[in-house]
C-alpha positions as CSV (number, residue, x, y, z in Angstrom):
1,M,-16.4,96.7,-234.4
2,S,-14.2,93.6,-234.1
3,S,-12.2,95.2,-231.3
4,F,-15.4,95.8,-229.4
5,Y,-16.3,92.1,-229.8
6,V,-12.8,91.0,-228.6
7,E,-13.0,93.2,-225.5
8,F,-16.6,92.1,-224.9
9,Q,-15.5,88.4,-225.1
10,K,-12.5,89.0,-222.7
11,T,-14.9,89.9,-219.8
12,G,-17.3,87.1,-220.6
13,W,-16.3,85.1,-217.5
14,L,-16.9,88.0,-215.2
15,R,-20.2,88.8,-216.8
16,G,-21.2,85.1,-216.6
17,L,-20.3,84.9,-212.9
18,I,-22.3,88.0,-212.1
19,M,-25.3,86.8,-214.1
20,M,-25.1,83.4,-212.4
21,A,-25.0,84.9,-208.9
22,L,-27.8,87.3,-209.7
23,G,-29.9,84.6,-211.4
24,G,-29.4,82.2,-208.5
25,W,-30.3,84.8,-206.0
26,I,-33.5,85.7,-207.9
27,L,-34.3,82.0,-208.4
28,F,-33.9,81.0,-204.8
29,Q,-34.9,84.2,-202.9
30,P,-37.4,86.1,-205.1
31,G,-39.2,87.7,-202.2
32,M,-36.0,89.1,-200.8
33,V,-34.8,90.5,-204.2
34,F,-38.3,92.0,-204.9
35,G,-38.2,93.7,-201.5
36,L,-34.7,95.0,-202.1
37,L,-35.7,96.3,-205.6
38,V,-38.8,98.1,-204.1
39,N,-36.6,99.7,-201.4
40,V,-34.0,100.8,-204.0
41,V,-36.6,102.3,-206.3
42,A,-38.3,104.1,-203.4
43,A,-34.9,105.4,-202.2
44,V,-33.9,106.7,-205.6
45,L,-37.3,108.5,-206.0
46,L,-36.9,109.9,-202.5
47,V,-33.4,111.2,-203.1
48,M,-34.4,112.7,-206.5
49,G,-37.4,114.4,-204.8
50,I,-35.2,115.9,-202.1
51,M,-32.7,117.1,-204.7
52,N,-35.5,118.6,-206.7
53,I,-36.9,120.4,-203.7
54,I,-33.5,121.8,-202.8
55,S,-32.7,123.0,-206.3
56,G,-36.3,124.3,-206.7
57,I,-36.0,126.4,-203.5
58,R,-32.7,127.8,-204.8
59,L,-34.2,128.5,-208.2
60,Q,-37.3,130.1,-206.5
61,R,-35.0,132.5,-204.5
62,Q,-33.2,133.5,-207.7
63,T,-36.0,133.7,-210.3
64,G,-39.3,133.2,-208.5
65,A,-40.2,130.0,-210.4
66,S,-41.2,127.1,-208.2
67,F,-41.2,124.2,-210.7
68,G,-38.6,122.1,-208.8
69,V,-40.5,122.1,-205.6
70,G,-43.6,120.7,-207.1
71,S,-41.8,117.9,-209.0
72,G,-39.8,117.2,-205.8
73,V,-42.9,116.8,-203.8
74,G,-44.4,114.6,-206.5
75,L,-41.3,112.3,-206.5
76,I,-41.4,112.0,-202.7
77,L,-45.1,111.1,-202.9
78,A,-44.2,108.5,-205.6
79,A,-41.5,107.0,-203.3
80,V,-44.1,106.7,-200.5
81,L,-46.6,105.1,-202.9
82,V,-44.0,102.6,-204.3
83,E,-43.0,101.6,-200.8
84,A,-46.6,101.3,-199.6
85,F,-48.3,99.7,-202.6
86,A,-45.6,97.6,-204.3
87,K,-47.3,94.3,-203.5
88,V,-50.6,95.6,-204.7
89,F,-49.1,96.7,-208.0
90,L,-47.2,93.4,-208.3
91,A,-50.5,91.5,-207.6
92,M,-52.4,93.4,-210.2
93,F,-49.9,92.5,-213.0
94,P,-50.7,88.7,-212.9
95,L,-54.4,89.4,-212.4
96,F,-54.5,91.2,-215.8
97,I,-52.4,88.5,-217.5
98,G,-54.7,85.9,-215.9
99,I,-57.8,87.6,-217.4
100,G,-56.1,87.7,-220.8
101,L,-55.2,84.0,-220.6
102,L,-58.7,83.1,-219.5
103,I,-60.2,84.9,-222.5
104,Y,-57.6,83.4,-224.9
105,G,-58.2,79.9,-223.5
106,I,-62.0,80.1,-223.9
107,A,-61.5,81.4,-227.4
108,A,-59.1,78.5,-228.2
109,M,-61.6,76.0,-227.0
110,T,-64.4,77.7,-228.9
111,G,-62.3,77.6,-232.0
112,A,-61.5,74.0,-231.5
113,Q,-65.2,73.2,-231.2
114,H,-65.9,75.2,-234.3
115,N,-63.3,73.2,-236.3
116,R,-65.2,70.0,-235.5
117,Q,-67.3,70.7,-238.5
118,Y,-64.4,69.6,-240.7
119,V,-64.1,65.8,-241.1
120,N,-60.3,65.4,-240.8
121,V,-59.8,67.9,-238.0
122,S,-59.7,66.6,-234.4
123,S,-60.7,69.1,-231.8
124,T,-59.1,67.2,-228.9
125,S,-55.7,68.9,-229.0
126,G,-57.3,72.4,-229.3
127,I,-59.6,71.7,-226.4
128,V,-56.8,70.4,-224.2
129,Y,-54.6,73.4,-225.1
130,G,-57.4,75.8,-224.4
131,L,-58.2,74.1,-221.1
132,L,-54.5,74.3,-220.0
133,V,-54.5,78.0,-220.9
134,V,-57.7,78.6,-218.9
135,I,-56.2,76.8,-215.9
136,A,-53.0,78.9,-216.1
137,G,-55.2,82.0,-216.3
138,L,-57.2,81.0,-213.3
139,F,-54.1,80.2,-211.3
140,M,-52.7,83.7,-212.1
141,M,-56.0,85.3,-211.2
142,F,-56.5,83.6,-207.9
143,N,-52.9,83.4,-206.7
144,P,-51.5,86.7,-208.1
145,F,-48.6,87.2,-205.7
146,G,-47.5,83.6,-205.9
147,S,-47.7,83.6,-209.7
148,A,-45.7,86.9,-209.8
149,M,-43.0,85.3,-207.7
150,L,-43.1,82.2,-210.0
151,I,-42.6,84.5,-213.0
152,F,-39.8,86.3,-211.1
153,R,-38.2,82.9,-210.4
154,F,-38.4,81.9,-214.0
155,F,-36.6,85.2,-214.9
156,G,-33.9,84.3,-212.3
157,G,-33.6,80.9,-213.9
158,V,-33.2,82.5,-217.4
159,I,-30.5,84.8,-216.1
160,L,-28.7,81.9,-214.4
161,F,-28.8,79.9,-217.6
162,M,-27.5,83.0,-219.5
163,G,-24.6,83.3,-217.1
164,I,-23.7,79.6,-217.5
165,M,-23.7,80.0,-221.2
166,E,-21.5,83.1,-221.0
167,V,-18.9,81.2,-219.0
168,I,-19.1,78.2,-221.4
169,N,-18.7,80.5,-224.4
170,W,-15.8,82.3,-222.7
171,F,-14.0,78.9,-222.3
172,K,-14.9,77.9,-225.8
173,F,-13.8,81.1,-227.6
174,R,-10.9,82.5,-225.6
């Protein structure tokens, strides 16, 4: 196990540089990275579908079973759907998160109001917290694509930070 850790640590600088480059790219060009990811996923599904159709036709000639053809057509259909509706799927994700945040924020404000019955409990912080959660939920609901890109940018920033820490740790522990 210790040799694995030593080998893992030796390549920390390279891993860190790759993570910094990827994180910076996602942070500063999230739309481009998202579009590229959609195209890569659709291309992989398309190639897998074509391969399944070819192997399914070969299998059908030999045994009469046509399982591969159906799954190949399904994968090609999935590739077309991913390419056509990627932005719709991406926009739906923040919408559902926004609805959840809205419900949670309203519940937090209601709970803060309920806690006013106790003498030593101030409800102001609970109401402010609930209001901020409601605002975040509304933002995600009414600007779903923008908030999805914001989440994607945050992810890029986290990867960038992780890459910086990898390089720092490589210098520290080499």
